Wavefront OBJ file of the C-alpha trace (Angstrom):
o trace
v 15.058 49.724 67.853
v 16.440 46.228 67.282
v 16.973 44.911 63.705
v 16.183 41.238 63.260
v 17.540 39.066 60.491
v 14.758 37.556 58.400
v 16.248 34.922 56.090
v 12.781 33.865 54.850
v 12.162 37.201 53.140
v 13.317 37.698 49.595
v 14.135 41.013 47.934
v 11.562 42.475 45.559
v 13.754 41.760 42.520
v 13.490 38.036 43.246
v 9.777 38.125 43.960
v 8.964 39.975 40.763
v 6.739 42.973 40.197
v 3.394 41.082 39.959
v 3.917 39.406 43.318
v 5.142 42.603 45.005
v 2.157 44.546 43.657
v -0.162 41.797 44.854
v 0.767 42.590 48.474
v -1.415 45.705 48.190
v -4.205 44.202 46.088
v -7.324 42.200 46.881
v -7.000 38.502 47.833
v -8.250 37.344 44.404
v -5.746 39.599 42.626
v -2.990 38.311 44.905
v -3.810 34.729 44.027
v -3.756 35.378 40.274
v -0.515 37.380 40.502
v 1.129 34.678 42.598
v 0.134 31.960 40.136
v 1.442 34.092 37.244
v 4.800 34.572 38.928
v 5.055 30.881 39.815
v 4.340 29.847 36.223
v 6.963 32.313 34.981
v 9.691 30.811 37.185
v 11.464 27.847 35.585
v 12.014 24.814 37.756
v 13.692 21.476 37.264
v 10.349 19.749 36.736
v 9.079 22.364 34.274
v 12.312 22.164 32.298
v 11.881 18.422 31.841
v 8.200 18.787 30.983
v 8.991 21.537 28.470
v 11.309 19.199 26.603
v 8.580 16.537 26.607
v 5.895 18.908 25.325
v 6.973 19.021 21.653
v 6.833 15.226 21.380
v 3.381 15.234 22.971
v 2.201 17.825 20.447
v 3.716 15.892 17.554
v 1.955 12.704 18.680
v -1.446 14.393 18.741
v -3.508 13.426 15.685
v -5.517 15.874 13.639
v -9.233 16.123 14.198
v -10.974 14.156 11.450
v -14.537 13.970 10.244
v -16.748 16.543 8.627
v -14.614 19.352 7.199
v -11.528 18.366 9.266
v -8.779 16.204 7.758
v -5.011 15.935 7.394
v -2.582 16.094 4.511
v -1.078 12.862 3.117
v 2.651 13.363 2.673
v 5.212 16.131 2.972
v 6.036 19.238 0.937
v 2.592 19.391 -0.672
v 2.234 22.517 -2.795
v -0.899 24.521 -2.101
v -2.150 26.503 -5.111
v -4.103 29.752 -5.486
v -6.455 28.026 -7.979
v -6.688 24.369 -9.042
v -3.315 23.807 -10.731
v -2.502 27.536 -10.347
v 0.284 29.555 -8.724
v 2.064 28.460 -5.557
v 0.372 29.666 -2.338
v 2.152 27.660 0.361
v 3.393 24.280 1.513
v 1.639 21.676 3.650
v 2.864 18.587 5.476
v 1.267 15.632 7.197
v 0.378 16.683 10.738
v -0.417 20.298 9.759
v -4.143 19.426 9.726
v -6.564 20.897 7.210
v -9.996 22.480 7.209
v -11.896 21.659 3.985
v -14.043 24.314 2.270
v -15.041 22.951 -1.153
v -14.077 20.700 -4.070
v -13.412 22.027 -7.572
v -12.320 20.388 -10.804
v -8.960 21.212 -12.337
v -6.033 19.711 -14.179
v -5.561 15.934 -13.929
v -2.994 14.814 -11.356
v -1.394 11.380 -11.560
v -1.887 9.438 -8.339
v 0.371 6.732 -6.955
v -0.759 3.416 -8.384
v -1.458 4.817 -11.842
v -4.892 6.374 -11.361
v -5.527 10.053 -11.911
v -7.919 12.643 -10.523
v -9.186 16.070 -11.544
v -10.591 16.846 -8.081
v -8.962 19.722 -6.162
v -9.887 20.677 -2.600
v -9.871 24.222 -1.254
v -8.477 23.857 2.281
v -6.870 25.879 5.044
v -3.618 24.643 6.570
v -4.430 24.889 10.296
v -0.766 25.227 11.306
v 0.165 28.053 8.918
v -3.256 29.549 8.165
v -2.621 29.421 4.389
v -5.730 28.806 2.270
v -5.230 27.101 -1.072
v -6.130 24.274 -3.425
v -4.507 20.852 -3.170
v -5.062 17.804 -5.331
v -7.540 15.320 -3.922
v -4.763 12.720 -3.882
v -3.034 14.795 -1.132
v -5.915 14.614 1.374
l 1 2 3 4 5 6 7 8 9 10 11 12 13 14 15 16 17 18 19 20 21 22 23 24 25 26 27 28 29 30 31 32 33 34 35 36 37 38 39 40 41 42 43 44 45 46 47 48 49 50 51 52 53 54 55 56 57 58 59 60 61 62 63 64 65 66 67 68 69 70 71 72 73 74 75 76 77 78 79 80 81 82 83 84 85 86 87 88 89 90 91 92 93 94 95 96 97 98 99 100 101 102 103 104 105 106 107 108 109 110 111 112 113 114 115 116 117 118 119 120 121 122 123 124 125 126 127 128 129 130 131 132 133 134 135 136 137
């Protein structure tokens, strides 16, 4: 028997287990396994797009309207009750889901006005639910 050199074939370690297993699976399973192994392999173009992804995410604005809004400012303390104990921190760009408005201690707003309105919201980035002063939303 004659052995031929086949430079186009790659060893199983390079192909990866999903692709190797797909050789014995149905055509639809082969296609999904091949796409999974391709997406797992880094390439020069995916490396450059990965570095661009965080800036694209940061540029995306929060959904607004209805119960959806965003925080105004950075290092906003979320409270367990209006004016109560610390529950978490929120920043602009975290996005918030509003549940209800309650009254609580007066908070001085920039410009000299004050408010007693506190909103119960969920920080969409961290998942923390807490009250923030109305001046922060």
